[in-house]
C-alpha positions as CSV (number, residue, x, y, z in Angstrom):
1,M,61.2,49.6,94.8
2,L,62.1,50.5,91.3
3,R,64.9,48.8,89.4
4,K,66.3,52.1,88.1
5,D,66.7,53.3,91.7
6,V,68.5,50.2,92.8
7,I,70.9,50.3,90.0
8,A,71.5,54.1,90.5
9,H,72.2,53.5,94.2
10,F,74.8,50.8,93.6
11,G,76.2,52.4,90.4
12,S,75.7,49.4,88.1
13,A,73.9,46.1,87.7
14,T,77.3,44.4,88.3
15,E,77.5,46.0,91.8
16,V,73.9,44.9,92.5
17,V,74.9,41.3,91.7
18,K,77.9,41.6,94.1
19,K,75.7,42.9,97.0
20,L,72.8,40.5,96.8
21,T,72.8,36.8,97.6
22,N,72.3,34.2,94.8
23,L,71.6,36.8,92.1
24,S,72.8,36.8,88.5
25,H,72.9,39.4,85.8
26,G,70.2,37.4,84.0
27,A,67.9,37.7,87.0
28,I,68.3,41.5,87.1
29,S,67.5,41.6,83.4
30,Q,64.3,39.8,84.1
31,W,63.1,42.2,86.7
32,G,60.4,44.5,85.6
33,E,60.3,48.2,86.5
34,V,59.3,47.1,90.0
35,I,61.7,44.6,91.5
36,P,60.5,41.5,93.4
37,M,59.3,42.2,96.9
38,G,61.7,39.8,98.6
39,R,64.7,41.5,96.9
40,A,63.3,44.9,97.8
41,Y,63.3,43.9,101.5
42,E,66.8,42.5,101.1
43,I,68.0,45.8,99.6
44,Q,66.3,47.9,102.2
45,T,68.2,45.9,104.8
46,I,71.6,46.1,103.2
47,T,71.3,49.8,102.5
48,N,70.3,50.5,106.1
49,G,67.0,52.0,104.8
50,K,68.5,54.3,102.2
51,L,66.3,52.5,99.7
52,K,62.9,51.6,101.2
53,V,60.2,49.2,100.2
54,D,57.1,51.0,99.0
55,L,54.2,48.6,99.5
56,R,52.0,50.7,97.2
57,L,54.1,49.3,94.3
58,Y,53.1,45.8,95.3
59,S,49.4,46.1,96.0
60,R,47.2,44.3,93.7
61,K,44.0,45.8,92.4
62,Q,41.0,43.8,93.8
63,P,38.5,42.8,91.1
64,K,35.1,44.3,91.3
65,S,32.5,42.0,92.7
66,A,30.1,40.5,90.2
67,A,27.2,40.7,92.7
């Protein structure tokens, strides 16, 4: 889930802080482009699926085998 989509959905970072548990403006400012997966699932729940977790954003590239 992208930070810009979350803020756009709620209207502002202040509104995001109001909706999520134990979150500060400082935490939002530390989010990268892709928000933490746990928060993404929380947002998916509180938006009743209007914003959805995209697992492709969280997949890690596997290193090539040295063999």
